[in-house]
C-alpha angles and dihedrals in degrees: 000000000000120000120242117264100223096175092059121055099203113218093018113055097024093042091053089052088061093057097110092057094084133000109184125195129244147042133303124199128176115214085120099216109165127218118183110242096176138324093291108033130055118198120227095230098196135020101168132103109279104182112276094343096079145016118241115243100204138052096235095098092059091066101031095124093046092051091047093057100034110168095023103050132071119214114219121230118253097270126161115266111240090204093051114103116242114272114257111247109246120218116252115275091237090056092051092049092048091051090055112092107215115205122182098199101034137034118300113251126226093011110181118230115261098195110180104108093206089069088072087079093068108119095023125120112239138176127204143160126246143161120250128188112228118181090339093311121112113223134173121235138172117235128200126187149116119285104241099177142339127210135172094286111016144041119213120207125192128204092021127188121197121208137185117231093262095044092047093053089049089048091053091047092053091051090050092051091047091052092051091048090051091049090052090050092052093047091051090052095045113140093020121108108245101187123075116236094246091062092074092220099107111147097026097097092045092057099261089139097029093139094056125091121239099256095050091051091049091047091052096047108025096082091067098052119345091183089075092077089065088073102096094210093052090045089053092053090048094048095047111044113194099219112069098172097086098028114138116208100233097134103017086229100128089111097038115121119211120223131220120254095259087060096050114127114265121254118274097226120093126205098236096096093236126155117245093256092049091049092048091051092049093049092047091053090048091052091052093048109028114082100194142062116311142160177266094336113187096228140337129189119216131191111249090226094052103062131092143166091038117186136173112250133196113298112222121239121258089254088068092065103042090160126203093023096106118043091208090064095060096124095045091045092052090049091053093046093051092044094056093040087056090048092051093048093047097048094041091048092051093050095254094129103070094159091054099233106196120245097242094047090051096048097043090048098047095040096037093230111133092169096055112151112248095214091052091049094048093046092048091048092054092048093049093045090056089046093051093046089054091049090048092052093044092052091048090047092051091047091049091048091051090050091050092048089050091050091049091049091051093049095046097045116118124192116238119269112274140066094334099041092121096054096081117184091358087074089074091056090059088226096125091050092048092047093051090047092054090047090055090050091050091052093049093050091046092052092047090052092048093048092048091050091052091047090052092050091053099042105033119114103266103213102058113347098048092051090046092051091049089073092068100039095087092056092048092048092049090050092051094050094049091044092054091052092046091049091051092051092047092050092048092048092048093061097038105040113121143148129307095043093213090070090068099029094128095058090041091052093048090049092050093048097049093041090057090044092051091048090052093046094049090048091050092047091048092053096045096045091046090052092052090051091066119104094228092058091048093048093050089050093050094046093053117112092241092063097044095091091050095054093078092059090048091050092050095047097044098038093235139103136210125007110258096353122041119241090244090070122092089226096060122124103252092212089070095048106054096125111132122216092006128134105222123218118228094231117096120231098223098100092043093053093046091050092051093049096046094048090051105039107030093065088049090054091050093048091048090052092050089049090051091051094050093049091046089055088045089058090049091053089050092054090045089055091059091047094050091044090053091052095046096043088054089059098044 
C-alpha cells in the first residue's frame, strides 16, 4: 500500500501546471443531453446555459446585449448593485468539512450540496475537438481522456490521447467494429451461463439485477472475487443492465459500451525510468512539437471556453485502473482515486445515489482496489470535499458576477442618437421600430381611405348612387378621425417608450384608448359598408317612394329603364316607370346600378379591413411591450 502524498494534490495542482500544453477553442455547456452518435459514442448535445438546468461555461452571455448593439451601446462597469441584497456570509470551508461525518461503509452524513450540474461529468471518458498551436501553426486535433476535475475556468483530463482527424475517424470505426464483434459473441452465447460459479455473480448476466446500475452491482459483488470483472462478457452484462425501468442514474453509464481486453487502454507508465515531473515535461514538449497522433498523455488542462464537439467516449472497465498495485504508478493511481472520490461526492450530494452505495464499496469497485487503506480514503475524501466546495462557491460567484454585469449593462445601455434615443434598452428589442412602422402603415391606410371617400363623393352618379353612398360617409369619416388620433398616439409612444412603463403611462394609456376606438370604428365601418354593398339593400332603397322622382334622371343619363325589367315590357312595375314624356330604353338598369355600387363600396370595405388589421396588430405590440417590460424589469 502506497502512502498518501499530501503535498501533491494529484489531478488539481499538477493538472493545472499542464495548462499551457493545449488550449482548445470553443464553448462547453453541461445540460448533459445525450444524442446517440453511433454504437460506441454518445454526443453531448448541449453544453450551454439553459436556464436553471445548467451553468454557463463562458463569459459571452454576460455581455450579450452589449455585443448585440456594438457601436451604439455602452457597457457599464461592474459596480455593486444598490438594490441587491447583501450576500449571505458563507461558513468557512473547513467548518463545513468538519461538520460532515464521513463513513466508509454507510452513507455520509451532513453532506453539503455541490450544485453545479457539469461536475457530474467527473470520471467520464469524453472526446472533443480543439485547436492547438504547434511551432507557430494552428492545427485541429481530437482529444480523448477521463475528466479528472472541473472548476470555474478549466477542465482537467487524465490519460489523454490526441488524434488527427483521420486517425480519430479510424479510431471510431475500430470501436464500432469491436462493438459489433462483441454483440455477435454475446448473441452466439445466448442462453449459456457466462460466469463461473466461484465468481459469485450468477444471475447478473441474465438480468437478475437489471434495475441496478453498474457501479452498485460491482460494489455488491466485487468483494467476493474482483477478478471476475476482468471477464469481458461478464463486464458487458454488468455495464449494460437489461431492465431500464428501475435504473438509477448513479454513474450515467447506461449507454456505456464495454470493450474487449485487446482494446483496453495501454498502461500509463513508460519504461524510461523518468520521474513524473520529467515525464510531464517531455510529454508537454512533444505535444508542442509533434503534429500527429500521440498518447497517452498523463494529464492536460483545457480552458472551459475553448472546447467544442464534445462527446461521451467509452468508459474503461474497473480492471483498467487497479490502483495501488504498481508503486511506479503512484501519481496516476492518486489521480484515479481522487477522480472517483470526487464523482462519489458530487453524485451523492446531488441526490443521485438513491440506493446509498457506501463510499468504500464504490471506490474499491470502480478502482479495483480491495485493499485500499481506510485512512487514505477518508483523508482524500475530506480533501476533495473541501476542493469541491470551493469549486461550487467559485462557480456560484462567477455566475452571480455575470448576472450583475448583465444587469449593469442593461441599466447603463443608451440607445443611439436619433429618433429612438429616449427608448433605452427597449431599442434592442426592436419594439419601438416596429411600433413606428405600424403607425406609418396606419396613417397610409387612413389617408388612402379618406382620399377614396372624397373621390367617391366627387365622382359618384348624383341621382341614385351618390345619395345611396351618402348613408355610409359618416361612418367612414368617424373612422378616419379616430384613426388619425390613434396613429398620432402610437407614433408618439413609439419614440418615447422607455422603462419603467409607469414613467410614460399617460401616453401609453392614450395609445391604448384610441387604438381600441379605431379598431371598433373600423369594424363598424366594415360591417355597415358591407351591408350597403348587398343587392337587396340597394333594391329596397331604389324602390322607396323618396327615390321614385330621381329614377327618371338616372334613366335619362344612363340610357336605361326599369330595374330588372325595362319599362318597355308589359310586366314592368309601374311605380318605377312614372316618367312623363320620356322615351324609355329597352335595357334594364340593374347591372349598371350594381356596377356603380360595387366599384364604390367594395374598396371601402377592403380598406376598412386593412385598417382593422393594422390597429389589431398595434394592440398586440402594445401588449407585447408590457410583457417585455415585465421581463426586463425583473432583471434590472
